Each structure stands twice: as structure tokens, then as C-alpha cells.
C-alpha positions in Angstrom: 29.1 187.5 -3.1 31.8 188.7 -0.7 34.6 191.0 -1.4 37.1 188.1 -1.0 35.3 186.3 -3.8 35.9 189.1 -6.4 38.5 188.5 -9.1 41.5 190.8 -8.6 41.4 191.5 -12.4 37.9 192.9 -11.9 39.1 195.3 -9.2 42.0 196.5 -11.4 39.6 197.1 -14.3 37.5 199.4 -12.1 40.6 201.5 -11.1 43.1 201.1 -13.9 45.2 204.0 -12.5 45.6 202.5 -9.0 49.2 201.2 -9.7 50.3 204.4 -11.3 48.8 206.4 -8.4 50.7 204.3 -5.9 54.0 205.0 -7.6 53.3 208.7 -7.8 52.1 208.9 -4.3 55.4 207.5 -3.1 57.6 209.6 -5.3 55.8 213.0 -4.9 57.2 215.4 -2.3 56.9 219.1 -1.8 59.6 219.9 -4.3 58.1 217.8 -7.1 54.6 219.2 -6.4 56.0 222.8 -6.7 57.6 221.9 -10.0 54.3 220.5 -11.3 52.5 223.7 -10.1 55.1 225.9 -11.8 54.7 223.9 -15.1 50.9 224.2 -15.0 51.1 227.9 -14.1 53.5 228.6 -17.0 50.9 227.2 -19.5 48.0 229.3 -18.2 46.9 232.1 -20.3 44.7 235.0 -19.5 41.9 236.0 -21.9 39.1 238.5 -21.6 35.5 237.3 -21.3 34.9 238.8 -24.8 37.8 236.8 -26.3 36.5 233.6 -24.5 33.1 234.2 -25.9 34.5 234.7 -29.4 36.5 231.5 -29.2 33.5 229.5 -27.9 31.4 230.8 -30.8 34.1 229.9 -33.3 34.4 226.4 -31.7 30.6 225.9 -32.1 30.8 226.8 -35.8 
């Protein structure tokens, strides 16, 4: 079977985010990427290894 014989719906089902990625790739620029980075950085928290261990143990229980 050749690539040209594949059903286009099958290709879309393998990569369902392809269309969204195409839109984002066209609309993303340095300013937007910096805003995304700032939003992600604002949500980061710092915890000690001990606190992380305690939270992991609690999650396992």
C-alpha cells in the first residue's frame, strides 16, 4: 500500500492535534511565547526534597 492510498481520516486519527498545532504555529511569536513562559513560571512552586517525599508518600496512601 502506498502513502497516496491511505485514507486522509486515518492520517488525522494518528495526529489529531495536527490542525491545532498548525494554527498555533502560525499565531505564535516571541511575545506570545514569553507570555506563555511567564504564566508557567508564575504557577511553579518550590518545595524541599523532604516535602516532596512527604507528598509522594501521602499520595501513595
